[in-house]
N, C-alpha and C positions, 0 to 999 in steps of 0.2 A: 370745617364743616360741622354745623350744629347737629344735634341729637333729638331726634322726635319720637314722642310716645304715641302708641296706637291702642285702642282696645276693641275687641270683635263684639259686635252687638248680639251675636248667636250664642257663642262659647264662653264668652268674658275673658278669652285669652288677652293678656296685656303684653306687649314688647316694644321694644325700641328699636331706633334704625338710624343710622348716620347718612343723611340726605344733603345733597346742596339745596340753598335756598330758591334756587329757580326749578327745581325738579317738580314735577306734579305728584301731590299726595297720594300714598299707596290707598287702594280700593279693596283689596280682598285679604282675609285672615290667612296666613300660612299654616294654620292648623284645619280649619274646616272650610275655607274659601268664602267664608261669610263676610258680611259688610262690616267695614269698621271706621271709627271715628278717630281723629287726630286728637289727642288730650292736650289742653293747654293748662299751663303752670304760670303763676304769679311770678314775676322778675324778684330777683333778691336784692331788696334794697336796705341798706343799713346806713342810718343817720350817727355819725361820730362826733364828737367834739364837744365843747361846752356850749357852744353857742347856739345851737338849734332851739333848744327849749327854752332859754333864756330871751333870745329875740323874737320867737313866734308867740310866746305866753307870758306877757310880764306881769307882775304882781297886780293884785287888783288895788292896792293903796296907791301905786304910782298912776293907774289909769284914773284915779278920781282925782288926786290932788295935785297931780301933773310934774311930781317929783319922783326920782327913783330912790329905791331902798338904800343904795350907797350913800345918796348925798344927804338922805336923812340921817343916817349914821355918822356922817362927817360933821352935821350942824350939832348933833346932840352931844359930840365928844369934844368939840370946839368949846361948849360952855364951860365956864369957870365953875366949881363947888363952892357954895356957900356955907 
């Protein structure tokens, strides 16, 4: 069951409670019986791995020339030294 956080508008008392998702939200503060609001928190998202940044944000050189930085490095290394 999820844990929900609430804050009272009158006394600023903040508390957490465990409720089922289908339960109605609480309406009264346990301290002063004032009006309370459910607090919302952003979800915890964690991007891991090496592909996220590389795939979504390519080099500006590869966008202009149409080649990747890896293929450019391979071309320069295969040229014979004079």
